N, C-alpha and C positions, 0 to 999 in steps of 0.2 A: 138329329141333334148329337153333338159330340159328347161321349160319355166321359165324365170327369173322374179321375182316379181319387182314391180316398184322401191322399195327402193334399189335394186341391180342395176337396169338400170340407176338410177339417181345418184348412188354413185360416188363420185369424186375419182377415183382410182389414187393413187400416181404413179409416174414414177418408173419403174423397179419392179412392183408388179403384181400379178394376183389374180383373185378370183376363189375359188374352192368351190364346194358343197360337203359336207361330211354328209351323212345321210339327215336330214331335215334342216341342218344349212349351212350358207355361211361363209367362212373364207377368210381372206386376207393373202397371202403369198408373200415372197420376190421372185423375178425372175431375173435371170441373165444368161448370155451366157457363155459357156465353150467349148473350142476346144476339139473335139473328134477325136483322131488320126485314129480310125478305119474307119470313114466316111470322114476324112480329111476336116472337116468343123466344124463350131460352132453349138452347139445345145442348146436349152432352158433347164435350170436347175432350179427346184424349191428350194427355200431356207427355212428359218424359218417361222413359223406361227407368224403373227403379231397381230392377234386378230380375234374376231368374229364380223360379220357385222349384225346389227339388224336395224329395222325401225328407231331406235333412233340414229343410227350412229355406229361407230366402238368402240367395247369394247376391249381395248388392253389386250393382254395376260399379266398376272401379272409378270411373270418372264422376260418379255421384257421391262417392264417399266424402265425408268431411275430413278435414285435415287431421283431426284426432283419430279417425277410424282408418285412414289410409296408411298402409305400411311404409315406413321410410326406406328410400332407395339406399342400398349399401354400396358406397363408392369404394372399390377394392384397391385400385391403383391406376396410375397413368404412365404409359411408356411411349417411347419413340417407335413409330412403325413405318414412316415414309421411306427413308433411305434404306432401312434394313430390308423391307419388302421388295423394294426396287432392285437391289443387288441380289437378293435371294433368287428372284425370278431369272436373272441373267446368268447365274453361275451354277446351274444344275450340272453341267458337264464337268466343271472344276471340282465340285463335291464328289462326283463319282470317281474321278481320277485320284483324288486324295484318299478315298476309301480303299482303293486298290493298293496304293504305295505305302500308306500309313494307316492300316486298319485299326490300330489301337490308339491312335492319337489324332485322327483326321478332324474330329469335331473341334478340339481345342485349337488346332492349327488354322482351320477355316475361320472360326469366330475371331481369333486374334488378328488374322490378316485383314478381315473385313472391318473390324472396329478401328484398326490402325489406319485404314484408308478413310473411313467415314469421319472419324473424330480426330485423333492425334496419334503420332507414332510412339509416344512414351508409354512404357508399361505401367508406371506407377498409378495411373488413373484408369487402367483398363477395366478393373473390377467395377468402378463407378459407372463407366460407359456401358458395361455389360448389364448391370442391374437396371439401367434406364432404358434398355432396348427390349423389343419384343423377343429378341434372341434368347433372353434369360428364361423365357417360357418354352422355347423350342428345345433348349438344352438345359433343363433345370439343375442338373447335377454338376455342371461345369463351374469352375471357380478360377478367378484370376488375381488372387492375392499375391503379394510379393514372393512368398515361398512357392506358390503354385507356378508362377511365371518362371522362377529360377529353375525349377524342376523341369518344366516344359522345354526351356531353352537348352538345358544340358542334355536332355534325352534326344531332342530333335537334332541338335548339332552333331551328334554321333552317328546319325543315319545318313552319312555322305553318299552311300551307294543308292539309297532310296531317293534322295534328292536328285542325284545325277540321272537316275532312270526316269524320274518324273519329267525332268527338263528335256531329256533326249526324245521323249514322245513328240514334243513340239518340233524338234529339229527334224524328225523323220517325216513330218507333214510336208506336202508339196508346197513350195513357195517360189515365187518368181525371183525375189531378191533376198539375199542374206547380208545384213549390214554388221560390220564390226566397229567397235570404238572402245576406248579406254576412259575411265573416270577415276579421279582421285577422291578418296573418302578420308576425312580426318577422323582421328580417334583420340579420346582422352586417356586411353589405357597405356600404361608403360610395360605391360606384360604380354601383349600380343606379339607373336614371333614375326608376323608380316609387317608390323608397323615400323616405319622409318621416318625420320625427320625430313621435311621437304616443304615446298610451296605448293598450295593447291591453286585452283583457278581464281580464287579471291585473294591470292598473295598472302595467305595465312601460313606462317612457318610453324607447323605442328606435325606430330607423328601422323602418318597417313599410310593407307594401303592403295594398291592399284587394282581397280575392279574392271575387268575386261568383259564386255557384254556382246552377245549376239542378238540381233533384232531381225525378225522375219517380216517380210513385206510382200504383199501381192496386190492385185488390182482393187480388192475390196477393203482390206484392213491390214494393220500391222500390229505386232505384239513382241514384247521381250520374250526370248525363248531359252536363253542359256547364259550363264555367267560363271566366272571363276576369279578368285582373288589371288593376287600376287604380292610379293614384297614391294613396298612403296617405291623403291628405286628401280624396279624392273621396267625397262622401256616397253612401250606397246609393241614395238617391232619384235622384241624377244618373246613376249607373251603370246603373240599371234599364232605361231606354229604350235605351241603347247595346247592352247584351247581348241585349235582346229583339229588336232589329233584326238584329244579327249572327248570332244563332242560327237565324234564319229560322223561328221558331216560328209556325205558322199553323194549328194544329189547332183547328177550331171546336167539337169535341166534348170538349175537355179544359177543366178549370177551373184558373186560375192562383191560387195562394195565396202571399201575401207577408207580411212582418212588419209590425208596427205603424209607421205613418208612412212606409212604403216608397215609396209612389207619390204623385206630385204630380198636379195637375189635368191637366197636359199628358200625363202618363203614362196617365191614364184615357182621354184622347182617343185616344192611340195604340192602346191596347187595343181600344177600340171600332172604330177604323178597320181593325183586323186581324180583326174579328169574334171576338175572344177573350173567353171568359167569365172572370170573376174573382171572388174573395172576398178582399178586402184591408181590414185594419183602418185606421182613421183616427186621427190624433193627437187628443188631447184639446183641446178648444177649437174643434172643427170648426164651420163656419158652419151645418151642417145641424142641430146639436144646441143651439146657443146659445139659440135662441128657446124651447126646451123647458125650460131651466133655471130654477129648481132642480128636480130630479126628486125626487119623493116615491114611497113604495110604491104610491100610487094612480095614478101616472103610467104604470105598466107595464100592458100589455094581456094578456100571456101568462106562463105559468110552466111549467117542465119540469125534470126531474131530469137531472143529468150527473155521473157518477162520485161519487155520494153527496152532491152539492150541489144546492141549489135555485137555479135560474137564472131571473131575471125578464127579460122582453123587451119592448121597444117598437119598433114598426115605423114608419118615416117614409118614405112613398112619394114618389119623385121621378120625373122624366121619364126613363124607360128604365132605371131602377135603383132599388133600395131601400137605405135606411140603417137598420140595426138597432142599438139600444142595449141591451146586456146588463148586468144587475146581478148580481154574485156577492157574497153576504153575507160569505163567508169571505175573499174578496179584499179586500173593504171593511175587515174587521176587521184583516187583516194590514197593509194600507196605513195605516190609522189608527194602529195601534200603532207602525209605523215612523216616521210623521210626529210623533207625540207624543214618542217617544224622542229623535228628532233635535231637536225643539223644546226638550226638557228639557236636553239637552246644551248647546245654544246658550245657554239661560238661565243655566246653571251657569257656563259660561265667561265670559259677560258680567258675571255677578255678581262674579266675582273681579276682572275688569278695573275694574268700577265701584267696588269697595271700594278698590282701589289708587289710583284717580284721586281719590277723596274724601279719602284720607289725604294725597296730594300737595297737594290744594287747601287742606287744613287747615294745611299748612306754607307755603302761599303759592307753591308751585311746580307749578301745573297743567301738564298735558301735552296734554290733549284740549280741543277746542273744545266749545261748548255743544251744537252739533248732533251731534257725535260722542258726547258724553255722553248725549244723549237717545236715541241709537240703542242704547245699552247697557241701556235699561230692559227689564225682563222682558216677554216676550210672553205674552198670555193664550192658553193652550193651547186654549181653546174656540173661538178664532178660526180654528184650522187647518182645521176642516171647511168653513167659509164660503169660505176661500181656495182650496180644491180642491173645487169643486162636483161634479165627475165622479168622485170617489173611489169605487173599487169597480166601475167600469164599463169595458166594452170596446165600442167603436163600430166597426161593420163595414159597409163598402159593397160591394154586389154587384149585378151585372146578371143574376144567376140569379134572375129574378123567379118562377120555378117552385118555388123552395124556400121553406119556411116557416121561422120563427125557429129552431126546434130543429135543422132540417137545416143551416141556415147555420152555426150554432154548431159543430155536429159536423164540418162540412167544414173550418172554420177550424182546429179542433184537430188536423187531419191534419198540420199543420206540425210537430208533435212529431217526425215522421220525419226532417226535415232537421236538427232540433236534435240528434237522436241521431247523425246522420251527422257533424256537426261535433265532437261529443264523441269519436266514434271517430277522426276525422281528426286531432284535436289530442292527445287523451290516449292512446288505444290504439295508434295508429300513429305518434305523435310527429312529425307533419308540420307543426307550427305555427311552426317556426323554420327559416330558410334561411341558408345560408352561401355561396350562389352569388355570383359576382362580376360576371357579365355578363348582359345581357338574354336572350341565347340559352340559356345554361346554366340560367337561372332558369325559362325556358319549358319546357325539357326536364325539369327537376326537378318542376315542377308537373304535367306530363303523366304522369310515372312515378308520382307521388303519386295521380293520378286513377285510373290502372290498378289500383294496389294497393287503393285505396278501393273500386273496383268489385268486386274479388274479396272483400274483407273484408265489405262490406255484404251481398253475396250469401250468405255464410255466416251472418251475423247474422240475416238474414231467415229462413233455413231453421231456425235454432235456435229462433226465435220461433214459427214455424209448428208446430214439434214441442212447443210449450209447455214448453221447457226453458230459456228465457231467464233464469230465476231460479237455475238450477243450472249452466249452462254459459255462459261468456263467450267472446268471440273469443280472448282471451289464453289461456284454459284449453284451447281447442281447439288452438291453435298449439303450446303447450308440451307437451301430451300426445302429439299426433301426431308432433311433432318428435323425440321420444325413441325412436321405432321405427326400429331400425337393421337393415341387411342386410349380410352378409359374403359376399364372393365367394371360393369355395374351388375350386381347380382348374377355373375357368371357369364354375362354377355358383353362382347366388345363393341364399343361405339367409337367411331372415328370422328375426331373434332372437325368442324367445318373449316375450309381453307379459303384464303383470299383469292380474289379473281386472278391475280398475277400467278399464283401458285397453280390454280386450276388450268391456266393456259399452258404452263410448263408441263403439267401432267398430260394434257391433250397431245402435246407434241410428241411425247414418248408413248402415247396410247397406254397409259398406266393409271389404274384406279385402285388406291389403297382401301378397299372396301372391307367390311367385317367378314364377308365370305372369303376374301383372300387371306385374311388373318387366320381364319379357321383352317383353310387349306394348308397354310404354312405350318400351323401347329400339328396338323395331321401328318404332314410329311416328315417333321422332325423326329429323329430317332433318339430316344433317351439312352444315355451312356451308362 
């Protein structure tokens, strides 16, 4: 028989209960009698466990406590965890690089760039978004008040060398293609030295700067890697040589792709001196093509399909490089339709002016000279084609003499990646307008934009790799993950249940915002 300790022998057992030993512990159970028809009498039946008996007395089972006896759960706070955890897991390498180049400021830079990607680009609500994110527990000493943000921007904007060194690390990585393009950013500031009045892509006449970007692209993914701002009136062709030199791009195994009319003859000489390969379109009217005009269907030597279109090609061999002229019948039809429509509008406008002038002349009150009157005569729309002999063509110069016409055309079309980047930069991330007032804060603003863009384009690339780009956008991803919340109760984090649609999205990315992942995040965070 088991020997009972003194605290069990002296325990005041309530009526209709019994004591049981389970393992090395003693428990108090309910006991009652129940009639058993098989033996035709009552027998003892054990009920629910009421608690554990210890030398200090009975410790009641929590689920058996009455409402009055049960301690109230302390709800401490609720924060967003989904999007923050998702991006934290994806950006470990970025954090390490920021620690190297900005050892005394990397936490503030990282959190600001991440929140501006996930929430909104404006700094005035950054503190609110920070307080509502799990990141406020990872970096509890950070603050993003107006004065803190101003100090951060001033300090960061003066670290031009560190910013340039950070970006050159990406330039130095091996990439198959390097894309160049310019983008106009409007600004509300009247004090920025680079801001000049001009029209942007949306025909807004406002002060603007010219932002030239380098975009890296290989078989697996693409990313923005380097930028430089110029005076708003600086043509892309003039900025190209400057940023090419500053970025120290010297990979002989990559191919540079730029936009139409991007490079001048001196820029081609610079590329050759650096032993850089290139595929760059030329402006219409190039000296290499003039002698071949007018081009007819019989002028082209090859034909190949591209995205459901038939592309004709003519190769012009030069010393050390080739010039290809590509004819796209659909492009020709679109350009011709635009030109005819524009010509028709001009004719209609001139017809109204001509009629008014003829009425004035009938009254003896002419307003226009005979030369001005002659200019109002309708244009023969059939002359439009002869005036634009290269309509429907794209001319490309390349020193990749190892590529045939189809390969050159497909390489050039890779520049769609940087066009997607600028759509994301301006539309999705809303980074196309600045309100910075000094050159230093403008530089900091651009660098934070750059970091946010790096993280955003990385997500877009993975979405495309999953063949989900028609179903999931970057905005969808941010909005969906941003609704996943966690509550801290008595020191423990509990993640709120998610809808089935959200769960499907999480499965696609193999991501589970669990309490364990939250604790891992908090453990990795380094207090500043």
